Structures are given as structure tokens and as C-alpha cells.
N, C-alpha and C positions, 0 to 999 in steps of 0.2 A: 137572569141580568145581575151583573155584579159591577164591583168598581173596576175591576181590569178590562172588562169589556167597554165600560163607560168611556174609559181613558183611550182605549184603542180607536173608538169611535170620534175623539176629539183630535185624534192625529188629522183627521181631514179638514180642520179648520185652521185658518193660517192670519197671522199678523197681519194687520192692513198694509203696514208698509215693508216691512222686512221680507215678507213671502216665505216664512217658515212655519212650521206647523207650532202651536201653542203648546203643545207636549214637550217637545224637546228644546222651545225656549224657557222651559220651566216657569211659564206664566199660570199653570194649573196650581192651585194652593190647595185644593181638595174637593173631591166627589165622595157623593154619598148615594146610596141608592135606597129608597124605602117604598114599600108597599103602598099603593093606591087604593085605600079602604073607600074611597069615594067612586071609584072607577066603574062603569055599568058592567055587571054581572059578578063584580066582587064577592067573593063567599059563595059563589055556587059550584058546586063539584064540576070538574069537566071544563070550564070555563079558563082560559090563559090567565095568569095573574099579571096585573099592569102594575107599573112602578111610576115614583116619582124622581126625577135625577134632579140631585143638589149640585151644582157646580159654581166653585168660589175661584177667580181668577184674578190677575193683576191686571188692573187698566193699562191699555198700548200706551197712552199719554194722558194729555189733559184735553185733548180734541176731542168733543162731546160726538162729533160725526164717526170719528173712527173707532170709539167706545161703541156707539149703536150700532156699526156696522158688524164690529165683532159680536157681540151679543146676539144679534139677529141670525148670524151664520153659525153660531152655538146651537141656537134655538131651532132653526131650521134643519141642521144635521141631527138632531136629537129627535126631532119629531119623523123623521124617516124611519126610526126604529120601533118597530110593532109593540115590543114589552115595554117601551116608554109611553104613558097616557101624558104626561105634562113635564115642563122642566123649570127650574129657577134657577136663573143666572144671577150671582152677586159680583160686582166689579169691587175689588179692592182698591184704593188708593196705588199710583203707580210708584215705585220702588223709588226711583229717580225721575223726578218729573223736569221736565224740559221747560224752561225757563223762557 
């Protein structure tokens, strides 16, 4: 698992209103993959390594329901990847908040 694979997985996540993927919309501000040293079997030879996915994205707006929907969508998508044991999604303030 690496950052490129993580970005490719995030292409399946869509802005709640615009219905375009968050990668093409440039909402993803940063991704990082770190080894999960607390995952079951960590450090045991022959057991596949597990990772923590760290994702920073720009919030789609000020609507809490839309923001929560997007975070849940990302967490659900990453939960489907066997190499990822958990994910941490950070919402950054919207660049151009709607008043």
C-alpha cells in the first residue's frame, strides 16, 4: 500500500452535491500511509503488514450533513482495502465557504 494506491481508491468517493470524484476536484489536500504497529499480527514474519491511511480533504461546504456523508464515504471505501486496518480523515475548512 502506498500513497498512489490510496489516491486511486479515493477516486471512488464523490462530492455530495457535484457528484464528481474528490481527487479530480482537488479536494484531497494530503494522503499518507503509515505502518500500523498495533494491528493484530504486526511484527510476526509471514503476516501481511497493515497500514493506517491518513487523508486530509477540503470540506465540501459548511453543511455538517454533507461533510459527515463525505467522511463516511471515505472511511467506508478505505475499510474495503485489506491492507488498511484503519483510517483517519481530517476535514480542512472550505476554501470558499458558502454564506
